[in-house]
C-alpha positions in Angstrom: -7.7 26.1 -101.1 -10.9 23.9 -102.3 -13.6 26.5 -102.2 -15.7 24.7 -104.7 -15.6 21.1 -102.3 -16.0 23.5 -99.3 -19.1 24.9 -100.4 -20.7 21.6 -101.7 -20.3 20.1 -98.2 -22.0 23.0 -96.9 -24.8 22.5 -99.0 -25.1 18.8 -98.0 -25.5 19.7 -94.8 -27.7 22.5 -95.1 -30.2 19.9 -97.1 -29.9 17.5 -94.1 -28.4 14.7 -95.9 -25.2 14.5 -93.7 -25.2 11.4 -91.3 -25.1 12.9 -87.5 -22.6 10.5 -85.9 -23.4 8.6 -82.4 -21.0 7.1 -80.3 -17.6 5.8 -82.1 -18.1 2.6 -82.8 -21.4 1.0 -84.2 -22.7 -2.3 -85.8 -20.7 -1.6 -89.3 -17.1 -3.0 -88.9 -14.4 -0.3 -88.9 -11.6 -0.4 -91.3 -8.7 0.2 -88.7 -6.5 -2.1 -87.2 -4.8 -0.4 -84.0 -1.8 -0.8 -82.2 -1.7 -3.3 -79.8 -5.3 -4.4 -81.1 -6.5 -7.5 -82.6 -8.9 -6.0 -85.0 -8.5 -7.2 -88.5 -7.7 -5.5 -91.8 -10.5 -4.6 -93.7 -11.8 -3.3 -97.4 -12.3 0.2 -96.7 -15.7 1.5 -97.9 -16.2 5.4 -99.0 -18.4 7.7 -97.2 -20.8 9.7 -98.2 -20.6 12.6 -95.6 -17.0 13.2 -95.9 -15.1 11.9 -98.8 -12.5 10.2 -96.8 -11.8 6.9 -94.8 -10.1 5.7 -92.2 -8.1 2.1 -93.1 -5.1 0.6 -91.5 -1.6 -0.3 -93.3 1.6 1.0 -91.5 1.3 4.0 -89.6 2.6 7.2 -91.3 2.6 8.5 -87.6 4.8 6.1 -86.1 5.6 3.6 -88.6 5.3 0.6 -86.7 2.9 -2.4 -88.3 -0.6 -2.4 -87.2 -0.7 1.5 -86.0 -3.5 4.0 -87.3 -3.0 5.6 -90.6 -5.5 7.4 -92.5 -6.7 6.8 -96.2 -5.8 10.0 -98.1 -6.5 9.2 -101.4 -9.4 11.6 -101.6 -7.4 14.2 -99.8 -6.3 17.4 -101.6 -2.5 16.9 -102.5 -1.1 19.4 -99.5 -2.9 17.0 -97.2 0.3 14.8 -97.1 2.7 17.7 -98.6 5.5 18.2 -96.1 5.5 20.8 -93.8 8.4 22.6 -92.8 10.1 25.8 -91.2 6.7 26.5 -89.6 3.7 24.6 -88.1 0.8 27.0 -88.0 -1.8 25.7 -85.7 -5.5 27.0 -85.6 -8.5 27.2 -82.8 -11.4 28.6 -82.0 -12.9 29.8 -78.2 -15.0 32.0 -76.6 -12.9 35.0 -76.1 -15.8 37.8 -76.0 -19.6 37.9 -75.8 -20.1 37.4 -71.7 -19.8 34.6 -69.5 -18.5 31.4 -71.5 -15.5 33.9 -72.7 -14.6 34.6 -69.2 -15.3 31.1 -68.2 -12.9 30.2 -70.8 -10.2 32.7 -71.1 -7.8 30.6 -68.8 -7.8 27.9 -71.4 -6.6 30.3 -74.3 -3.9 31.3 -72.0 -3.1 28.0 -70.9 -2.9 26.7 -74.7 -0.9 30.3 -76.0 1.5 29.6 -72.8 2.3 25.9 -73.3 2.9 26.9 -77.3 5.3 29.0 -76.5 6.9 27.5 -73.9 7.7 24.4 -76.9 9.2 26.7 -79.1 11.3 28.3 -76.3 12.6 24.9 -76.1 12.6 23.5 -79.3 10.5 20.6 -78.3 9.7 20.0 -82.0 12.9 20.4 -83.2 13.4 21.9 -86.8 10.4 24.0 -87.3 8.4 27.1 -85.5 5.1 26.4 -84.1 2.5 29.6 -84.9 -0.7 29.8 -82.8 -3.8 31.6 -83.9 -7.0 31.6 -81.8 -10.0 33.1 -83.3 -13.2 34.6 -81.5 -16.1 32.3 -82.2 -17.8 33.6 -79.1 -19.2 30.2 -78.1 -21.7 30.9 -81.3 -21.2 27.9 -83.8 -22.7 30.1 -86.4 -19.5 32.0 -85.7 -17.2 28.6 -85.8 -17.4 27.8 -89.5 -16.5 31.6 -90.9 -13.7 31.5 -88.5 -12.1 28.2 -89.5 -12.8 29.3 -93.3 -10.8 32.4 -92.6 -7.7 30.3 -90.6 -7.6 28.3 -93.5 -7.8 30.8 -96.4 -5.9 33.6 -94.5 -2.9 31.8 -92.2 -2.2 28.4 -94.2 -3.3 27.0 -90.8 -2.3 23.2 -91.1 -4.0 21.6 -88.0 -6.8 22.8 -85.2 -6.5 21.8 -81.8 -8.5 22.7 -78.7 -11.6 24.0 -80.2 -14.0 24.6 -77.4 -17.8 23.4 -77.3 -19.6 20.4 -78.7 -22.1 22.6 -81.2 -18.7 24.6 -82.3 -16.9 22.1 -83.2 -19.5 19.8 -84.9 -20.2 22.7 -87.2 -17.3 22.7 -88.9 -16.2 18.5 -88.3 -17.5 18.3 -92.1 -15.4 20.7 -93.7 -12.4 19.8 -92.4 -12.6 16.1 -92.3 -13.9 16.7 -96.0 -10.7 18.9 -96.6 -8.3 16.8 -94.6 -7.7 18.6 -91.9 -6.8 17.5 -88.5 -9.0 18.5 -85.9 -7.5 17.0 -82.5 -8.3 17.3 -78.9 -11.6 19.0 -79.4 -12.2 20.6 -76.1 -15.7 18.8 -75.6 -16.7 15.0 -74.3 -19.3 14.4 -76.5 -19.4 10.5 -77.9 -19.4 11.8 -81.5 -16.1 12.0 -81.6 -15.5 8.8 -81.4 -16.9 8.0 -84.8 -13.7 6.9 -86.6 -15.0 5.9 -89.9 -17.2 8.6 -90.7 -15.4 11.4 -89.3 -11.4 10.0 -89.3 -10.0 13.5 -88.7 -11.6 14.6 -85.9 -10.7 13.6 -82.1 -12.0 14.6 -78.9 -9.7 16.0 -75.9 -12.2 15.3 -72.7 -13.6 12.7 -71.3 -16.6 10.7 -73.2 -19.7 13.0 -71.2 -21.3 8.8 -71.2 -18.6 7.2 -69.6 -18.6 10.0 -67.3 -22.2 9.1 -66.1 -21.5 5.6 -66.3 -19.1 6.4 -63.5 -21.6 9.0 -61.7 -23.9 5.8 -61.9 -21.1 3.5 -60.4 -21.0 5.6 -57.6 -25.1 6.2 -57.0 -25.8 2.1 -57.3 -23.0 1.4 -54.8 -24.3 4.5 -52.3 -28.2 3.4 -52.9 -27.9 -0.6 -53.2 -31.7 -0.4 -53.2 -32.0 1.7 -56.0 -32.7 5.4 -56.0 -34.7 8.3 -57.5 -32.9 11.2 -59.2 -33.9 14.1 -61.3 -31.7 15.9 -64.2 -30.8 19.4 -65.0 -29.0 20.3 -67.6 -28.2 23.4 -70.3 -30.1 22.8 -73.2 -27.4 21.7 -76.0 -25.9 18.7 -77.3 -23.4 19.0 -74.5 -26.3 18.8 -71.7 -28.2 16.1 -73.6 -25.5 14.1 -73.9 -25.3 13.5 -69.9 -29.3 13.2 -70.1 -29.2 10.6 -72.8 -26.3 8.4 -70.7 -28.2 8.6 -67.3 -31.3 7.5 -69.2 -29.7 4.2 -70.9 -27.7 2.8 -67.8 -30.7 4.1 -65.1 -32.8 1.1 -65.0 -29.8 -1.5 -64.4 -28.3 0.9 -61.8 -31.8 0.8 -60.2 -32.0 4.4 -60.4 -35.6 6.0 -61.2 -35.5 9.2 -63.4 -38.3 11.5 -61.8 -38.0 14.3 -64.1 -35.3 16.6 -66.1 -35.4 20.6 -65.9 -33.1 22.4 -68.6 -31.7 25.7 -68.9 -30.7 27.5 -72.1 -27.1 28.1 -73.3 -26.3 31.6 -72.3 -29.1 31.7 -69.7 -26.9 33.2 -66.7 -30.1 34.0 -64.5 -30.9 31.8 -61.3 -32.9 28.6 -62.1 -35.0 29.2 -59.2 -38.1 27.6 -60.8 -36.3 24.6 -62.2 -34.8 24.0 -59.2 -38.1 24.4 -57.4 -39.4 21.7 -59.3 -36.7 19.4 -59.0 -37.0 19.8 -54.7 -40.9 19.1 -55.3 -39.4 16.0 -56.2 -37.4 15.3 -53.3 -35.0 13.0 -55.3 -32.0 11.3 -53.8 -29.8 12.7 -56.1 -29.4 15.1 -58.7 -27.4 14.7 -62.3 -26.4 18.5 -63.0 -25.0 19.6 -66.2 -24.9 23.4 -66.3 -22.1 25.3 -67.9 -20.1 28.3 -66.9 -21.5 30.7 -64.9 -24.6 28.6 -64.2 -22.6 26.1 -62.2 -22.4 28.4 -59.3 -25.9 29.7 -59.7 -27.7 26.3 -59.7 -25.7 25.3 -56.4 -27.2 28.6 -54.8 -30.6 27.5 -55.9 -30.2 24.0 -54.8 -28.9 25.5 -51.1 -31.9 27.7 -51.1 -34.4 25.1 -51.6 -32.8 22.4 -49.5 -33.3 25.3 -46.7 -37.1 25.3 -47.6 -36.9 21.7 -47.6 -35.9 20.5 -44.1 -34.5 17.3 -44.4 -34.2 16.9 -48.0 -30.2 16.3 -48.9 -29.7 15.2 -52.5 -26.6 13.7 -53.6 -25.4 16.3 -55.9 -23.0 15.0 -58.9 -22.2 18.2 -61.1 -20.6 18.0 -64.5 -16.7 18.5 -64.4 -17.1 21.2 -66.8 -18.0 23.1 -63.3 -15.0 21.3 -61.7 -12.7 24.1 -60.9 -12.3 25.0 -57.3 -12.1 28.4 -58.0 -15.5 28.4 -59.8 -17.2 26.3 -56.8 -15.8 28.4 -54.6 -18.2 31.7 -55.9 -20.6 29.1 -54.4 -19.3 29.3 -51.0 -21.0 26.5 -48.4 -23.8 26.0 -51.3 -20.8 23.7 -53.1 -19.7 21.8 -50.2 -20.5 17.7 -50.9 -20.9 17.7 -54.2 -19.4 15.3 -56.2 -17.8 15.2 -59.7 -14.7 13.7 -61.6 -11.2 15.0 -62.7 -8.3 14.0 -64.5 -5.7 16.2 -63.5 -4.1 17.4 -60.3 -5.5 20.5 -59.0 -3.4 23.5 -60.1 -5.4 25.6 -57.8 -5.1 23.3 -54.2 -2.2 24.8 -52.2 -1.5 21.4 -51.1 -0.1 20.5 -54.5 2.2 23.6 -54.7 5.5 21.3 -53.7 4.6 19.3 -56.9 7.2 19.6 -59.2 5.0 19.7 -62.1 2.6 22.0 -60.7 5.0 24.5 -59.4 7.0 24.2 -62.8 3.3 24.8 -64.4 2.5 27.7 -62.7 5.9 29.3 -62.7 5.7 29.2 -66.3 2.2 30.7 -66.2 2.9 33.6 -64.2 6.4 34.1 -65.9 4.1 34.6 -69.2 2.1 37.1 -67.4 -0.6 34.7 -66.1 -2.4 36.5 -62.8 -0.9 35.0 -59.7 -4.4 34.3 -58.6 -5.7 33.6 -61.2 -7.5 30.0 -62.2 -4.3 27.5 -62.8 -7.2 24.5 -62.7 -9.0 25.9 -65.9 -5.9 26.9 -67.8 -4.3 23.8 -67.2 -7.1 22.5 -69.8 -5.4 24.6 -72.3 -1.5 24.0 -71.0 -2.6 19.9 -71.2 -4.0 20.7 -75.0 -0.9 22.2 -76.0 0.9 19.4 -74.5 -0.6 17.1 -76.3 -0.6 18.8 -79.6 3.0 19.2 -79.6 3.8 15.3 -78.3 1.7 14.7 -81.6 3.8 17.3 -83.7 7.0 15.4 -82.6 5.5 11.8 -83.1 4.9 12.6 -86.8 7.9 14.8 -87.5 9.7 11.6 -86.5 7.8 9.1 -88.7 8.7 7.9 -91.7 6.9 10.4 -93.6 7.9 13.2 -91.7 5.3 16.1 -90.9 2.4 16.1 -92.9 -1.4 16.9 -92.3 -1.9 13.0 -92.7 1.1 12.1 -90.8 -0.1 14.5 -87.6 -3.5 12.9 -87.4 -2.1 9.2 -87.4 0.6 10.3 -84.6 -3.0 11.7 -82.6 -4.9 8.5 -83.1 -2.2 6.4 -81.9 -0.3 8.4 -79.1 -0.2 7.1 -75.3 1.3 9.8 -73.5 1.1 11.2 -69.7 0.7 14.9 -69.3 3.0 16.2 -67.0 -0.5 17.7 -65.2 -2.6 14.3 -65.3 -3.1 12.1 -62.3 -0.8 9.5 -61.4 -1.6 6.1 -63.1 -3.8 8.2 -66.3 -2.5 8.7 -70.0 -4.2 9.7 -73.0 -4.2 7.0 -75.1 -5.7 6.5 -78.2 -5.7 3.1 -80.6 -7.2 4.3 -84.2 -10.8 3.3 -84.3 -10.5 0.4 -81.7 -10.1 2.8 -79.1 -10.8 6.4 -80.6 -11.6 7.9 -76.9 -8.0 9.0 -75.4 -9.4 10.3 -71.9 -11.4 7.3 -70.3 -9.6 7.0 -67.1 -11.3 9.2 -64.2 -10.9 10.3 -60.4 -14.4 10.5 -58.6 -14.1 13.6 -55.7 -15.7 15.8 -53.5 -15.8 19.2 -52.4 -14.8 20.6 -49.4 -16.0 24.3 -49.2 -14.3 25.1 -46.1 -10.9 24.2 -47.8 -12.1 24.8 -51.3 -10.2 21.5 -52.4 -11.0 18.0 -53.3 -10.8 14.7 -51.6 -10.5 11.7 -53.5 -13.7 9.2 -53.0 -12.1 5.7 -53.9 -9.4 5.2 -56.1 -8.6 6.3 -60.1 -11.1 4.5 -62.2 -9.8 2.6 -65.5 -12.5 0.1 -66.2 -13.4 2.2 -69.1 -10.2 2.6 -70.9 -10.2 0.7 -74.6 -13.7 1.2 -74.7 -15.2 1.8 -78.1 -19.1 1.8 -77.7 -21.5 3.1 -75.3 -24.4 0.8 -75.3 -27.3 2.4 -73.8 
């Protein structure tokens, strides 16, 4: 591998010269024409950050005029070399190191099992898929050496399903500089929409700012005369994305933000002081962005604060990363009535047991050794990521260029796919630079602690589909 180039990029990052991208789409025009889009083809301009550009000609991933094609002119030669025999897939996830590992372990199981399922059923004909997941303990400083090891030691062809905003951000310059697809990152940070500067990176979750916009619309409908709100979030890029989005949207929705409380990443102590500070302001609404074990801890403290403040019944919106019904069940009655969003059918809900897709998924997982009482809903994130990855590889293999790193990236940015566990009417759809976010439709749901299930609130929200820029 090109170690000198990699070290040069690292030096730039250390000196603070690299641009920190914000939302997908900015004041500068992108250089991509997308399938089905009406954008004009423009002359591509080199970027200091990565040395690569997004440009549009004929897609190597699909061969259709106007589909996305990455400019690989400045990439190493192996970025466009044929991949034969084995496709090596890399990922980093927290497999050890405490609460994050416990919370996300099912995701790794879901991804591993789907890749095994794809091999057994030859879903990408003519090649064997080989998955290696390295442990970064949810610590971005460990992500870079883990990724470098996968590149240097396993000959990895692409990365998929890497967990964490900071973790993906830590290697984004490296992977774009050396032209490795960094696909379906399991984070909804808006920065994954920056196709111009980081064409080789795509997100795998609904954008956090779009999720927040859905909550804001729901708040405005519930409180047409205005509402007060407090924010509780983990002190990280992940949590700040929600807080920033709410701050930008609040004025037009008649929401007054009374204050913000934070908790440090990895701090699983009860957030008693933070919740008491929120309760002292008696807001109508709380936007809560904890992570992992912090989710039930936060809800328990809110229940305690409500008991100490009779009559205060805030409407709580909690991040979709807390949406596992098994995770919420830890809180018992404290989680009753919270609102969140989902994109997939709840594989933990007994009412879905007769759904053929859920049944097939659970059967495949248990046959692979997944516990019968395990968190199938969280594991579904890995399974769906596997589905999206395999569909991308299938499309790339069928393209005129065949399987290459570049054709894999092009296929990912031109995909329109309904994963088997998705809600009806919901697809993962990418349209090059003009539609850089794959999941923009979502369902608002409310949790019932007695049944440990969700009730849909309204219809599937599709109004954010095709959004290229989030305006605060």
